[in-house]
N, C-alpha and C positions, 0 to 999 in steps of 0.2 A: 950675239943675242943681246937685246936691250930689254930691260924690265922697267916699265913705268910704275910708280907707286903713287896711290892717291888715297888720302884718308877721307872717309865720309863724315857727314854731320854727326852721326851716331858714334864716331870714334872707331868704326871698323876700317879695315884696309882692303883696297882693291889692288892686286898686282896684275899687270898686263904685260906678259912677256911677248916678244915679237920675234919671229924667225923659227929656226929649227931648234928643238929641244933635244939635244943628244949629248953624248959623252964629252964633246969639246965645248959645249956651251952651258951645261947644266949647273955649273958652279955659280953663275950669275943669278939664276933663279933661287938656288939653295941659299945663298947669302941674303937675298931680299926676303925670302920666306922666313928664315930664322929671325931676322931683324924685326919683321912684322909681328911674329909670334912672341917676341920678347917685350912688346909694348905692354906696359902695366894695365892699361885701361881697355885693351882689345877684347872684343867678344867674338868677332868673326873675321876671318880672312877669306876673301874671295879671289880665286885665280881665274882671270878672264882669259880664256884660251883662243879668243877670236882671231888673233894674229899669229898663232902657232901653226905652222904648216906641216910639221913632222914631230913625232914623239917616239923616242925609243925606250928601251928598258931602263936606262939611267934616269931619264926624265920621269918615268913611272915611279921609280924608286924614290926620287925626291918628293913627289907628291904624296906617296904613301907614308914616308917618314915625317913629312909635314903634318899629315893627318894625325899620326900617332903623337907627335909633339903637342899639337893643338889639344888633343883629347887629354893628355897628361896635365895640361895647364887649365883645363876646364873651359876651353874655347872650341870654336868650330872652324873647320877649313872645308871649303867646297870649291868646285870648279864650275865654270859656266861657258857657254858659247863655243864649244869645240868645233873645229872644222870637221868635215866628214871623215877624213883619214885619221885624225886624232881621236874622234869619237869612237871609231871602229876599234882602235887599240884599247881604249878604256873599256869598251864593252866586251871584247873577246877575252880580256884578262879578268873580267868581273870586278874591275876596280871602279867603274863608273858609278854604280849605286853607292858605294862606300864614300865617294867624293861628292855626292849630292845630285848626280844625274838621275833622271827618272829611270826606273827599272822596267824597260820595255823589251819584249822579245821581238827580234827582227824576223818578220815573216819570210818564209822561203819564197824565192821568185817563182812565178807561175810555171816556168819551164823546168823546175827542179824535179829530179826523179826521186821517188820513194823506194827505199829498200824493202824487199819482202815480197 
């Protein structure tokens, strides 16, 4: 896992992890996230998930802990651009809206059966 770090003109930070975010790689993102949130002038940290192909519970834990750390410090943390598989994990765990994804209800497919 590689995490690119870019500061914006406003002093915010964009973290762009690439690859699978799981138990064996999550430490790289965790280190970059804590470093970004420790910046004294930081207002917002954006985690761009465009290049993350897989997210497991340990990756989810790091994002949630990052959100909590940001909130403790009066900053914000949000995610953007998740691939469909990653977005699904964020939505089914109800973590997506917490991390700034729009709260949308996924409609049932047309062939879904209704109980009752």
